[in-house]
C-alpha positions as CSV (number, residue, x, y, z in Angstrom):
1,X,0.0,0.0,0.0
2,X,1.3,3.5,-0.9
3,X,1.2,6.0,1.9
4,X,-0.1,9.4,0.7
5,X,1.4,12.6,2.1
6,X,-0.7,15.6,1.6
7,X,-2.9,13.5,-0.7
8,X,-0.1,13.3,-3.3
9,X,1.9,10.4,-4.7
10,X,4.5,10.6,-7.5
11,X,5.1,7.3,-9.4
12,X,8.6,6.8,-10.7
13,X,11.3,4.5,-12.0
14,X,14.9,3.7,-11.2
15,X,17.2,3.2,-14.2
16,X,20.5,1.5,-13.9
17,X,23.2,-0.1,-16.1
18,X,26.8,-1.2,-16.0
19,X,29.0,-0.6,-19.1
20,X,30.9,-3.3,-21.0
21,X,34.1,-2.1,-19.2
22,X,34.8,-4.2,-16.1
23,X,36.0,-1.1,-14.3
24,X,32.6,0.5,-14.8
25,X,31.1,-1.6,-11.9
26,X,33.7,-0.3,-9.6
27,X,33.3,3.3,-10.8
28,X,29.5,3.4,-11.0
29,X,28.5,0.7,-8.5
30,X,26.9,-2.7,-9.2
31,X,23.4,-2.9,-10.6
32,X,22.2,-3.9,-7.1
33,X,23.9,-0.8,-5.6
34,X,22.3,1.4,-8.2
35,X,18.9,0.0,-7.3
36,X,19.5,0.4,-3.6
37,X,20.7,4.0,-4.0
38,X,17.6,4.8,-6.1
39,X,15.2,3.5,-3.4
40,X,17.1,5.5,-0.7
41,X,16.9,8.6,-2.8
42,X,13.2,8.2,-3.3
43,X,12.7,8.0,0.5
44,X,14.8,11.1,0.9
45,X,12.8,13.0,-1.7
46,X,9.6,12.0,0.0
47,X,10.9,13.2,3.4
48,X,12.1,16.5,2.0
49,X,9.1,17.3,-0.2
50,X,6.2,15.9,1.8
51,X,5.1,14.1,-1.4
52,X,5.4,10.4,-1.5
53,X,7.9,9.3,-4.2
54,X,6.9,5.7,-5.0
55,X,9.2,3.5,-7.1
56,X,6.9,1.4,-9.3
57,X,9.5,0.4,-11.9
58,X,13.0,-0.9,-11.5
59,X,14.6,-0.9,-14.9
60,X,18.0,-2.5,-14.8
61,X,19.9,-3.2,-18.0
62,X,21.7,-6.5,-18.4
63,X,25.4,-6.4,-17.6
64,X,27.6,-5.0,-20.4
65,X,25.2,-2.6,-22.1
66,X,26.8,0.5,-23.5
67,X,25.3,4.0,-23.0
68,X,26.7,5.1,-26.3
69,X,23.4,4.5,-28.0
70,X,19.7,4.4,-27.1
71,X,19.1,0.9,-28.5
72,X,18.8,-0.6,-25.0
73,X,15.7,-2.6,-24.0
74,X,15.2,-1.1,-20.5
75,X,16.0,2.4,-21.8
76,X,13.3,2.0,-24.5
77,X,10.9,0.8,-21.8
78,X,11.7,3.8,-19.7
79,X,11.0,6.2,-22.6
80,X,7.6,4.4,-23.1
81,X,6.7,4.9,-19.4
82,X,7.6,8.6,-19.7
83,X,5.8,9.2,-23.0
84,X,2.7,7.4,-21.7
85,X,2.9,9.5,-18.5
86,X,2.8,6.4,-16.3
87,X,5.8,7.8,-14.3
88,X,6.5,11.3,-13.1
89,X,10.2,11.0,-12.2
90,X,13.3,9.0,-12.9
91,X,16.2,8.2,-10.6
92,X,19.6,7.2,-11.9
93,X,22.9,7.2,-10.1
94,X,24.3,9.7,-12.5
95,X,23.6,11.1,-16.0
96,X,26.1,8.7,-17.6
97,X,23.9,5.8,-16.6
98,X,21.2,7.2,-18.8
99,X,23.4,8.3,-21.7
100,X,27.0,8.9,-22.7
101,X,25.9,11.3,-25.4
102,X,24.9,14.9,-24.5
103,X,22.6,15.0,-27.6
104,X,20.8,11.8,-26.5
105,X,20.5,13.1,-23.0
106,X,19.0,16.3,-24.2
107,X,16.5,14.4,-26.3
108,X,15.7,12.3,-23.2
109,X,15.0,15.4,-21.2
110,X,12.8,16.8,-24.0
């Protein structure tokens, strides 16, 4: 059950991935760590804003998926959730987990 604060709940997603480079997991955290960090951040956002931030979707790419292009299964699923307005926020450990290309990131934000 989702606890409502001030009658408002925001539904969101956590997006995570680890690159093909073995060092990426050390630098960016394991997929499990990225998911845990996202859940903790959602709790913090709820506490600070007074609006419940509920994670409904955990979109974690399989290991070894490059952020150099947008042809990633979970990324495409994320875009569909955004376009269909089924989520209101996205949490990622850092921008580079969503995209390595500034152009692709700007399109994502659009």
